[in-house]
C-alpha positions as CSV (number, residue, x, y, z in Angstrom):
1,M,18.5,25.6,-7.5
2,V,18.1,22.6,-5.2
3,N,15.1,24.2,-3.4
4,R,13.4,24.9,-6.8
5,I,13.9,21.3,-7.9
6,E,12.6,20.0,-4.5
7,K,9.5,22.3,-4.8
8,D,8.9,21.1,-8.3
9,H,9.2,17.5,-7.2
10,Q,6.8,18.1,-4.3
11,R,4.3,19.7,-6.6
12,F,4.5,16.8,-9.1
13,R,3.9,14.3,-6.2
14,R,0.8,16.3,-5.2
15,I,-0.4,16.1,-8.8
16,V,0.2,12.4,-8.9
17,R,-1.5,12.0,-5.5
18,G,-4.6,13.9,-6.7
19,R,-4.8,11.8,-9.8
20,I,-4.6,8.5,-7.8
21,K,-7.4,9.7,-5.5
22,K,-9.5,10.7,-8.5
23,D,-9.2,7.2,-10.1
24,L,-8.9,5.2,-6.9
25,R,-12.1,3.2,-7.7
26,K,-10.7,2.2,-11.0
27,Y,-7.3,1.2,-9.6
28,I,-9.0,-0.9,-6.9
29,S,-11.1,-2.8,-9.4
30,E,-8.2,-3.6,-11.7
31,G,-6.1,-6.7,-10.8
32,E,-3.3,-5.7,-13.1
33,L,-2.1,-3.2,-10.5
34,I,-1.1,-5.9,-8.1
35,G,1.4,-7.3,-10.6
36,R,3.3,-4.0,-10.5
37,Q,4.1,-4.3,-6.8
38,G,7.8,-4.1,-5.8
39,G,9.3,-4.4,-2.4
40,K,7.8,-1.3,-0.6
41,S,6.3,0.5,-3.6
42,I,3.9,-0.1,-6.5
43,S,4.2,1.2,-10.1
44,I,1.0,3.0,-11.1
45,P,0.2,4.1,-14.6
46,I,-0.9,7.7,-14.5
47,P,-2.6,8.9,-17.8
48,Q,-2.6,12.4,-19.2
49,I,0.4,13.8,-17.4
50,D,2.7,15.0,-20.2
51,L,6.1,15.9,-19.0
52,P,8.5,18.1,-21.2
53,H,11.3,16.0,-22.5
54,F,13.9,15.9,-25.3
55,T,13.3,13.8,-28.3
56,F,16.4,12.8,-30.2
57,D,16.2,12.7,-34.0
58,T,17.4,9.3,-35.3
59,G,17.4,10.6,-38.9
60,R,20.6,11.7,-40.5
61,Q,19.5,15.2,-41.5
62,G,21.7,18.2,-42.3
63,G,22.1,21.3,-40.2
64,V,24.2,22.5,-37.3
65,G,25.2,19.5,-35.2
66,Q,24.1,17.0,-37.9
67,G,27.3,16.4,-39.9
68,D,28.9,18.8,-42.3
69,G,27.7,22.4,-42.4
70,E,28.6,25.6,-44.1
71,P,29.3,28.9,-42.3
72,G,26.1,30.9,-41.8
73,D,23.8,27.9,-41.7
74,G,20.9,28.4,-39.3
75,V,20.1,26.0,-36.5
76,G,17.7,23.3,-37.7
77,E,18.2,24.0,-41.4
78,G,18.4,21.1,-43.8
79,S,16.1,18.8,-45.6
80,S,13.6,16.5,-44.0
81,S,11.6,13.6,-45.1
82,G,8.7,11.5,-44.0
83,E,5.1,12.3,-43.2
84,A,3.3,13.4,-40.0
85,G,1.9,10.5,-38.0
86,E,-1.8,10.0,-37.6
87,G,-1.9,8.1,-34.3
88,E,-2.5,9.5,-30.9
89,G,0.6,10.1,-28.8
90,Q,1.4,8.0,-25.7
91,H,0.6,10.0,-22.5
92,V,1.0,7.4,-19.8
93,L,3.6,7.8,-17.0
94,E,4.7,4.9,-14.7
95,V,5.0,6.4,-11.2
96,D,6.4,4.5,-8.3
97,V,4.2,5.1,-5.2
98,P,5.2,3.9,-1.8
99,L,2.7,1.4,-0.3
100,E,2.6,3.6,2.8
101,E,1.4,6.5,0.7
102,L,-1.1,4.3,-1.1
103,A,-2.5,3.3,2.3
104,R,-2.9,6.9,3.3
105,I,-4.8,7.7,0.1
106,L,-7.0,4.7,0.7
107,G,-7.6,5.7,4.3
108,E,-8.5,9.3,3.3
109,E,-10.8,8.3,0.5
110,L,-12.7,5.7,2.5
111,E,-12.5,7.8,5.8
112,L,-10.9,4.8,7.6
113,P,-10.1,5.4,11.2
114,N,-6.7,4.4,12.5
115,I,-6.8,1.0,14.2
116,Q,-6.6,0.9,18.0
117,P,-4.5,-2.2,18.7
118,R,-5.4,-4.4,21.7
119,G,-3.1,-6.3,24.0
120,S,0.5,-5.6,25.1
121,A,3.2,-4.4,22.8
122,E,6.8,-5.1,22.3
123,V,8.9,-1.9,23.0
124,V,11.5,-1.2,20.3
125,A,14.0,1.6,19.8
126,E,13.5,3.7,16.7
127,R,15.7,6.4,15.2
128,Q,13.5,9.3,14.3
129,R,14.0,12.0,11.7
130,Y,16.4,14.8,12.4
131,T,15.1,17.2,15.0
132,G,17.7,20.0,15.4
133,L,21.3,21.2,15.3
134,R,24.3,20.8,17.5
135,T,27.9,22.1,17.5
136,V,29.6,18.7,17.2
137,G,29.1,15.7,14.9
138,P,30.4,13.8,11.9
139,E,31.2,15.9,8.8
140,S,28.7,13.9,6.8
141,L,25.9,15.5,8.9
142,R,27.2,19.0,8.6
143,H,24.4,21.4,7.9
144,F,25.7,23.7,5.2
145,K,23.1,26.4,5.3
146,A,23.2,26.7,9.1
147,T,27.0,26.8,9.1
148,F,27.1,29.4,6.4
149,K,24.6,31.7,8.2
150,R,26.6,31.4,11.5
151,A,29.8,32.3,9.7
152,L,28.1,35.2,7.9
153,K,26.7,36.6,11.2
154,R,30.1,36.3,12.9
155,Q,32.0,38.1,10.1
156,I,29.4,40.9,10.0
157,S,29.5,41.4,13.8
158,M,33.3,41.5,13.7
159,G,33.4,43.9,10.8
160,L,35.1,41.4,8.5
161,Y,32.4,41.1,5.9
162,D,33.2,43.0,2.6
163,P,30.2,43.4,0.3
164,E,32.6,44.0,-2.6
165,N,34.3,40.7,-1.9
166,P,31.7,38.6,-0.2
167,V,33.9,35.6,0.8
168,I,32.5,33.6,3.8
169,I,35.0,31.3,5.5
170,P,33.5,29.2,8.3
171,I,35.7,28.4,11.2
172,K,35.3,25.5,13.7
173,E,33.0,27.4,16.0
174,D,30.6,28.1,13.1
175,R,30.0,24.5,12.2
176,R,26.5,23.1,12.8
177,Y,25.5,19.5,12.5
178,R,22.2,17.7,12.2
179,S,21.0,16.0,15.4
180,W,18.3,13.3,15.9
181,A,16.2,12.0,18.7
182,V,16.0,8.3,19.6
183,K,12.8,7.3,21.4
184,R,11.2,4.1,22.4
185,Q,7.7,3.5,21.2
186,P,5.3,0.5,21.3
187,E,4.9,-1.7,18.2
188,F,2.1,-4.2,18.1
189,K,2.2,-7.5,16.2
190,A,-0.7,-8.6,14.0
191,V,-1.7,-11.6,11.9
192,I,-4.2,-11.8,9.0
193,I,-5.7,-15.3,8.5
194,Y,-7.2,-15.5,5.1
195,M,-9.6,-18.4,4.5
196,M,-11.2,-19.1,1.1
197,D,-13.6,-21.7,-0.4
198,V,-11.9,-23.3,-3.4
199,S,-14.6,-25.7,-4.4
200,G,-15.9,-25.8,-8.0
201,S,-18.4,-23.0,-7.5
202,M,-15.6,-20.5,-6.8
203,G,-14.4,-19.7,-10.3
204,T,-11.4,-17.6,-11.6
205,E,-13.3,-14.3,-11.5
206,Q,-14.4,-14.9,-7.9
207,K,-10.8,-15.7,-6.9
208,E,-9.5,-12.6,-8.7
209,M,-12.0,-10.4,-6.7
210,V,-10.7,-12.0,-3.5
211,R,-7.1,-11.4,-4.5
212,I,-7.7,-7.7,-5.3
213,E,-9.5,-7.1,-2.0
214,A,-6.9,-9.0,0.0
215,F,-4.2,-6.8,-1.5
216,W,-5.8,-3.6,-0.3
217,I,-6.6,-5.0,3.1
218,D,-2.9,-6.0,3.4
219,T,-1.9,-2.5,2.3
220,W,-4.0,-0.8,5.0
221,L,-3.1,-3.2,7.8
222,R,0.6,-3.1,7.0
223,Y,0.4,0.7,7.3
224,Q,-1.2,0.3,10.7
225,Y,1.1,-2.5,12.0
226,K,4.9,-2.6,11.4
227,D,5.0,-6.4,12.2
228,L,2.3,-8.2,10.2
229,T,2.1,-11.9,9.5
230,T,-0.1,-13.5,6.9
231,V,-1.6,-17.0,6.9
232,Y,-3.5,-18.6,4.0
233,I,-6.1,-21.4,4.4
234,V,-8.1,-23.0,1.6
235,H,-11.0,-25.4,2.0
236,D,-13.6,-27.4,0.1
237,A,-14.8,-30.4,2.2
238,A,-11.4,-30.3,4.0
239,A,-9.0,-27.4,4.9
240,K,-5.3,-27.0,4.6
241,E,-2.7,-24.2,5.0
242,V,-1.0,-23.1,1.7
243,D,1.2,-20.3,0.4
244,Q,0.0,-17.2,-1.2
245,H,0.3,-18.5,-4.8
246,H,-1.7,-21.6,-4.2
247,F,-4.3,-19.6,-2.2
248,F,-5.3,-17.6,-5.2
249,H,-4.9,-20.3,-7.9
250,L,-5.9,-23.6,-6.4
251,R,-9.2,-25.0,-7.5
252,E,-10.9,-28.1,-6.3
253,S,-14.2,-29.8,-7.3
254,G,-15.4,-31.2,-4.0
255,G,-18.2,-30.1,-1.7
256,T,-17.9,-27.3,0.8
257,K,-17.5,-27.8,4.6
258,I,-16.7,-24.4,6.1
259,S,-16.2,-25.7,9.6
260,S,-13.0,-27.5,8.4
261,A,-11.4,-24.0,7.7
262,Y,-12.6,-22.6,11.1
263,E,-11.3,-25.6,13.0
264,L,-7.9,-25.2,11.3
265,C,-8.0,-21.4,12.0
266,R,-8.6,-22.2,15.7
267,R,-5.6,-24.5,15.9
268,I,-3.3,-22.1,14.2
269,I,-4.3,-19.3,16.6
270,E,-3.8,-21.4,19.6
271,E,-0.5,-22.9,18.5
272,R,1.2,-19.9,16.9
273,F,-0.6,-16.7,17.9
274,G,-1.9,-17.4,21.4
275,G,0.0,-14.6,23.2
276,D,-1.6,-11.3,24.3
277,E,0.7,-9.3,22.0
278,W,-1.0,-10.5,18.8
279,N,-3.8,-8.6,17.1
280,I,-5.7,-11.3,15.0
281,Y,-7.8,-10.7,11.9
282,P,-9.5,-13.7,10.3
283,F,-11.0,-13.1,6.9
284,H,-13.2,-15.7,5.2
285,F,-14.4,-15.5,1.5
286,S,-16.9,-17.9,-0.1
287,D,-20.0,-17.8,-2.3
288,G,-22.3,-18.7,0.6
289,D,-22.8,-22.4,0.1
290,N,-22.1,-24.9,3.0
291,W,-22.4,-28.6,3.4
292,S,-25.4,-28.5,5.7
293,G,-27.2,-26.5,8.4
294,K,-25.5,-28.7,11.0
295,D,-22.1,-27.7,9.7
296,T,-23.1,-24.0,9.8
297,S,-24.1,-24.5,13.5
298,L,-20.6,-25.9,14.2
299,C,-19.1,-22.9,12.4
300,I,-21.1,-20.5,14.7
301,E,-20.0,-22.5,17.7
302,L,-16.3,-22.3,16.7
303,L,-16.6,-18.5,16.2
304,Q,-18.4,-17.9,19.5
305,E,-16.2,-20.0,21.7
306,N,-12.8,-20.0,20.1
307,I,-12.1,-17.5,17.3
308,L,-13.9,-14.3,18.3
309,P,-12.6,-14.2,21.9
310,R,-9.0,-14.1,20.5
311,S,-9.6,-11.9,17.5
312,N,-9.9,-8.1,17.0
313,L,-12.3,-8.6,14.2
314,F,-13.8,-11.5,12.1
315,C,-14.8,-10.6,8.5
316,Y,-16.8,-12.7,6.1
317,G,-16.9,-11.6,2.4
318,Q,-19.5,-13.3,0.2
319,V,-18.5,-13.3,-3.5
320,K,-21.4,-13.7,-5.9
321,S,-21.2,-16.7,-8.2
322,A,-23.6,-18.4,-10.5
323,Y,-23.7,-21.4,-8.2
324,G,-23.6,-20.0,-4.7
325,S,-26.8,-19.7,-2.7
326,G,-25.6,-16.9,-0.4
327,Q,-27.2,-18.7,2.6
328,F,-24.1,-18.6,4.9
329,K,-24.0,-14.8,5.1
330,R,-27.7,-14.8,6.2
331,D,-26.9,-17.4,8.8
332,L,-24.0,-15.3,10.2
333,D,-26.1,-12.2,10.2
334,G,-28.8,-14.0,12.1
335,A,-26.3,-15.3,14.7
336,F,-24.1,-12.2,15.1
337,G,-26.2,-9.3,14.0
338,E,-25.5,-7.4,17.3
339,N,-21.9,-8.4,17.6
340,D,-19.6,-5.6,16.4
341,K,-16.6,-8.0,16.2
342,V,-18.3,-9.8,13.2
343,I,-18.7,-8.0,9.9
344,T,-20.2,-9.6,6.8
345,S,-20.1,-8.1,3.4
346,S,-21.6,-8.9,0.0
347,I,-19.3,-8.5,-3.0
348,P,-21.4,-8.7,-6.2
349,D,-18.6,-7.8,-8.6
350,R,-15.4,-5.8,-8.8
351,E,-17.2,-2.5,-8.4
352,G,-18.3,-3.8,-4.9
353,I,-14.8,-4.3,-3.6
354,L,-14.4,-0.7,-2.4
355,A,-17.6,-0.7,-0.4
356,S,-16.6,-4.1,1.1
357,I,-13.2,-2.8,2.2
358,K,-14.9,0.2,3.9
359,E,-17.3,-2.2,5.7
360,F,-14.5,-4.4,7.0
361,L,-12.0,-1.7,8.0
362,G,-14.3,1.2,8.8
363,K,-14.6,0.5,12.6
364,G,-10.9,0.9,13.4
365,R,-10.7,-2.3,15.4
């Protein structure tokens, strides 16, 4: 019975997985999904999966099990009232999906390569899954099936097994216990530094697009790195470090000076993530406007001399807005067109988020 239940559960998980892959583009473009995130899982509404279930009748009808009955009454007999409903039934199921599984689905759908970390790693001990059986161990790890088979073989070989009275009694020598292997493996540390223009030209929709893309970037990088730190920087004419909530909700009305964010990014890297063990991923989002060409030249200088040498990858996402000129992406492409550590992406609307993620993460750096 347990095996049948487990097989049914695995089959259901495969159905859910297939449904998520089919509608992945829709899930990525909808920001409501992010609000369903728990600790290590996310609740995803899966439509058109109708599971069999009992419906309890709240009406006080007659019949067997519904109050007084007479001998010979059939099951379900009795009067009924009310009319059939006209509305469509609800066929939406909330399914908790581990973020690790969601990352695997994203990686398969976008054909993302696993990241090859750089630098040295901290070595940690990890307890792996159970790998075999042994003859000693705590009773909580006793393997029932293996113990039963061992006892059965022993009784058959000794002529003690009676098919008419198939009683199997394990003795101490029959007992088998699960065993596990402990091995040491490298774990690399990583940091994502998000920078975003919060000047007046970056409206609510632009910020929501950045929030959605950042969630999926986080999901993939957390799948690749067990130890991931996130830093948030906002800027208009000046830059400052903020928490996650303020990053996605703060709005200013000043001008835009992108070099202020890059300078703060440089300082944070040098002061907090300067060791060789860190894999560093700066991401910058704006609508492409900058204070002046002189400030853009300063940004390019900061990238070339300070940020890129310490980073695995630098990604710039340009979100389309009614007020943004889009010039900054053209300037970065002109300066770093041949540099595979700099990736720029245009994000015209929510439908463009999926392609942008693939551009950013598709090189496995």
